[in-house]
C-alpha positions as CSV (number, residue, x, y, z in Angstrom):
1,M,133.0,90.8,-18.8
2,T,134.1,93.9,-20.6
3,T,131.1,95.8,-19.1
4,L,131.8,94.4,-15.6
5,F,135.5,95.3,-15.6
6,G,134.8,98.7,-17.2
7,G,132.2,99.5,-14.5
8,L,134.7,98.4,-11.8
9,F,137.4,100.6,-13.3
10,L,135.0,103.6,-13.5
11,L,134.0,103.2,-9.9
12,F,137.7,102.9,-8.9
13,F,138.6,106.0,-10.9
14,I,135.7,108.1,-9.5
15,G,136.6,106.9,-6.0
16,M,140.2,108.0,-6.4
17,E,139.1,111.4,-7.6
18,V,136.8,111.9,-4.6
19,L,139.4,110.7,-2.2
20,P,141.5,113.6,-0.7
21,E,145.0,113.9,-2.2
22,K,146.7,113.2,1.2
23,Q,144.8,109.9,1.5
24,R,145.5,108.9,-2.1
25,N,149.3,109.4,-1.4
26,Q,149.1,107.4,1.8
27,W,147.4,104.6,-0.1
28,F,149.7,104.5,-3.1
29,Y,152.9,105.1,-1.1
30,K,152.0,102.9,1.9
31,E,155.3,101.1,1.9
32,N,158.8,102.7,1.9
33,K,159.2,104.4,-1.4
34,A,162.3,106.5,-0.8
35,S,163.9,104.9,-3.8
36,L,161.6,107.0,-6.0
37,L,163.8,109.9,-5.1
38,S,167.6,109.7,-5.7
39,V,170.0,110.7,-3.0
40,E,171.1,113.7,-5.2
41,Q,167.5,114.8,-5.5
42,E,167.0,114.3,-1.8
43,I,170.0,116.6,-1.0
44,L,168.7,119.2,-3.4
45,L,165.2,119.0,-1.7
46,G,166.9,119.4,1.7
47,E,168.7,122.5,0.5
48,K,165.4,124.1,-0.5
49,I,163.7,123.2,2.8
50,E,166.7,124.4,4.8
51,K,166.5,127.9,3.2
52,H,162.9,128.1,4.3
53,V,163.9,127.0,7.9
54,L,166.7,129.6,8.1
55,Q,164.3,132.3,6.9
56,N,161.7,131.4,9.5
57,Q,163.6,130.1,12.5
58,K,166.2,131.9,14.6
59,V,169.5,129.9,14.6
60,Y,171.5,130.0,17.8
61,N,175.3,130.4,17.3
62,Q,177.5,129.9,20.3
63,A,181.1,128.8,19.8
64,V,181.4,126.6,22.9
65,M,178.2,124.6,22.2
66,D,178.9,124.5,18.4
67,S,182.3,122.9,19.2
68,A,180.8,120.4,21.6
69,L,178.2,119.3,19.1
70,W,180.9,119.0,16.5
71,V,182.8,116.6,18.8
72,I,179.6,114.5,19.4
73,L,178.5,114.4,15.7
74,T,182.0,113.6,14.5
75,R,182.3,110.6,16.9
76,L,179.0,109.2,15.6
77,E,179.6,110.0,11.9
78,Q,183.0,108.2,11.9
79,E,181.2,105.0,12.7
80,I,178.8,105.1,9.8
81,E,179.9,102.8,6.9
82,F,179.3,104.0,3.3
83,S,177.1,107.0,4.1
84,D,175.8,109.1,1.2
85,Y,175.5,112.1,3.4
86,D,177.7,115.0,4.7
87,Y,175.9,115.8,7.9
88,T,175.3,119.4,9.1
89,L,173.9,120.4,12.5
90,K,172.3,123.7,13.5
91,I,170.8,124.8,16.8
92,I,167.4,126.5,16.8
93,D,167.0,129.2,19.4
94,S,163.9,127.9,21.2
95,P,163.3,126.4,24.6
96,E,161.4,123.5,23.1
97,I,162.8,120.0,23.8
98,N,163.0,118.7,20.2
99,A,165.1,117.8,17.3
100,F,164.3,117.0,13.7
101,T,166.0,116.1,10.3
102,I,165.2,117.3,6.9
103,P,166.3,115.5,3.7
104,G,169.9,115.3,2.8
105,G,171.5,114.9,6.3
106,R,170.6,118.2,7.8
107,I,169.8,118.0,11.5
108,F,168.3,120.7,13.6
109,I,168.4,120.5,17.4
110,Y,166.6,123.0,19.7
111,K,168.5,124.8,22.4
112,G,165.9,123.6,24.9
113,L,166.9,120.0,24.3
114,L,170.6,120.8,24.9
115,V,169.8,122.5,28.2
116,F,167.5,119.6,29.2
117,C,170.2,116.9,28.6
118,D,172.3,116.0,31.6
119,S,175.3,114.7,29.6
120,P,176.8,114.8,26.1
121,E,176.0,111.1,25.9
122,Q,172.3,111.9,26.1
123,V,172.7,114.4,23.3
124,A,174.6,111.7,21.3
125,A,171.6,109.3,21.8
126,V,169.3,111.9,20.3
127,L,171.6,112.6,17.4
128,A,172.1,108.9,16.7
129,H,168.4,108.5,16.4
130,E,168.1,111.5,14.0
131,I,171.0,110.1,11.9
132,A,169.2,106.8,11.7
133,H,166.2,108.5,10.1
134,V,168.5,110.0,7.5
135,E,170.4,106.7,6.8
136,K,167.2,104.7,6.6
137,R,165.6,107.5,4.4
138,H,162.6,107.7,6.7
139,T,162.2,111.5,6.1
140,V,162.0,111.1,2.4
141,S,159.5,108.2,2.7
142,K,157.4,110.3,5.0
143,L,157.3,113.3,2.5
144,I,156.5,111.0,-0.4
145,K,153.6,109.5,1.6
146,E,152.4,112.9,2.6
147,F,152.7,114.8,-0.7
148,G,153.3,112.3,-3.5
149,I,156.3,112.0,-5.7
150,T,154.9,114.3,-8.4
151,L,154.6,117.3,-6.0
152,L,158.1,116.7,-4.7
153,F,159.5,116.7,-8.3
154,S,157.6,120.0,-9.0
155,I,159.3,121.5,-5.9
156,L,162.7,120.4,-7.1
157,S,162.1,122.1,-10.4
158,G,161.0,125.3,-8.9
159,G,158.3,125.2,-6.3
160,D,157.1,128.1,-4.2
161,A,157.3,129.4,-0.6
162,I,153.9,127.9,0.4
163,L,154.8,124.4,-0.7
164,L,158.2,124.6,1.1
165,S,156.4,125.8,4.2
166,D,154.0,122.8,3.9
167,L,157.0,120.5,3.5
168,F,158.7,122.0,6.6
169,Q,155.6,121.7,8.7
170,A,155.2,118.0,7.7
171,T,158.8,117.4,8.6
172,V,158.6,118.7,12.1
173,S,155.0,118.0,13.0
174,T,154.1,114.7,11.3
175,S,155.3,111.7,13.2
176,F,157.1,108.8,11.8
177,D,155.2,105.5,12.0
178,R,156.1,103.2,14.9
179,A,158.0,100.8,12.6
180,N,160.3,103.7,11.5
181,E,160.8,104.8,15.1
182,R,161.7,101.2,16.2
183,E,164.1,100.9,13.3
184,A,165.7,104.2,14.1
185,D,166.1,103.3,17.8
186,D,167.7,100.0,16.8
187,F,170.1,101.7,14.4
188,A,170.9,104.4,17.0
189,L,171.7,101.8,19.7
190,A,174.1,100.0,17.4
191,L,175.7,103.3,16.3
192,L,176.3,104.3,19.9
193,E,178.0,101.1,20.6
194,K,180.3,101.4,17.6
195,A,181.1,105.0,18.8
196,Q,182.0,103.7,22.2
197,I,179.1,105.5,23.8
198,S,176.9,103.5,26.2
199,P,173.6,102.6,24.6
200,S,172.0,103.1,28.0
201,S,172.4,106.9,27.4
202,M,169.1,106.6,25.4
203,A,167.4,105.1,28.5
204,S,168.7,107.9,30.7
205,F,167.3,110.5,28.3
206,F,163.8,109.0,28.4
207,R,164.0,108.5,32.1
208,K,164.5,112.2,32.6
209,L,161.5,112.9,30.3
210,N,159.5,110.6,32.6
211,R,160.8,112.3,35.8
212,E,159.8,115.7,34.5
213,N,156.3,114.5,33.4
214,R,157.1,114.9,29.7
215,A,156.3,111.3,29.0
216,Y,153.4,109.9,26.9
217,N,150.3,108.5,28.7
218,E,151.3,104.9,29.2
219,N,147.7,103.7,29.0
220,I,147.2,104.7,25.3
221,E,150.4,103.4,23.7
222,F,148.4,101.7,20.9
223,L,147.1,105.1,19.8
224,M,150.6,106.6,19.4
225,T,152.9,106.6,16.4
226,H,156.0,107.0,18.7
227,P,156.9,104.1,20.9
228,H,156.2,104.7,24.5
229,N,159.0,106.1,26.6
230,N,159.1,103.1,28.9
231,A,159.3,100.7,26.0
232,R,162.3,102.6,24.6
233,I,163.9,102.6,28.0
234,K,163.6,98.9,28.2
235,R,164.9,98.4,24.7
236,S,167.9,100.5,25.5
237,L,168.7,98.7,28.8
238,N,168.2,95.3,27.2
239,Y,170.5,96.1,24.3
240,Q,173.4,93.6,24.4
241,V,176.8,95.1,23.7
242,K,179.7,93.0,22.6
243,D,181.9,91.5,25.3
244,S,184.7,93.7,24.0
245,F,182.7,96.9,24.4
246,S,184.1,99.7,26.5
247,S,182.8,103.3,26.7
248,K,185.1,106.2,25.8
249,P,184.3,109.6,27.4
250,L,183.5,112.4,25.0
251,G,185.8,114.6,27.0
252,L,183.3,117.5,27.4
253,N,182.4,119.3,30.6
254,W,178.7,119.4,29.9
255,Q,177.6,121.4,32.9
256,E,180.1,124.2,32.0
257,I,178.9,124.1,28.4
258,K,175.3,124.4,29.5
259,E,176.1,127.4,31.7
260,E,177.5,129.1,28.6
261,V,174.3,128.5,26.7
262,K,172.0,129.6,29.6
């Protein structure tokens, strides 16, 4: 028995050594392991990644748009109970239609997405989704799965520019799994309702993506980590708000604000 179990352990050890580090991390940290990193450590990690982002991405500063985003973010943030995060929001000067979060409640939104959106409510839907990734600690779980907790601890204690670059690339280019995306959508829809913003704003955002041929191929949904646009539209439209719900305008002239950005 000793020989048998010893041989099995040796085979396991050799196999784990041969397995690429990324695959080892994904095997060991398959489930949500965000609790391995404290919120304080997460915030510190976010500060380090943010410095790298600001060194390599051009931030767009425009008073009118900054004020408008502050109005939207504040409306949402006020409806989050017991959050551990003080949210910050910066605009990246790029025509890309995208947004992402890094650890610690730091959200980045591309100028192209702001120009693309037809209303501040559509922007609110995107921000609510990004806030959900923060509150559910999806970003932390993704980085632990991608790099392993040991490497993240080494970055916290010092790290170097190459590692921070790898972390940033993983943050913006590696997709969340579909379970995380579904959970983020559900959280976002509930948050929009609490903030008196119609949850159907999420549907209108994805409908526009579809109209402009920026949708995913609906025939290969099972291959995608992100839920299909049409599935997200349906979930948004089917979301049942309370009978007492009433939407409250954000009070922003979005077309004039976009003209200032353009």
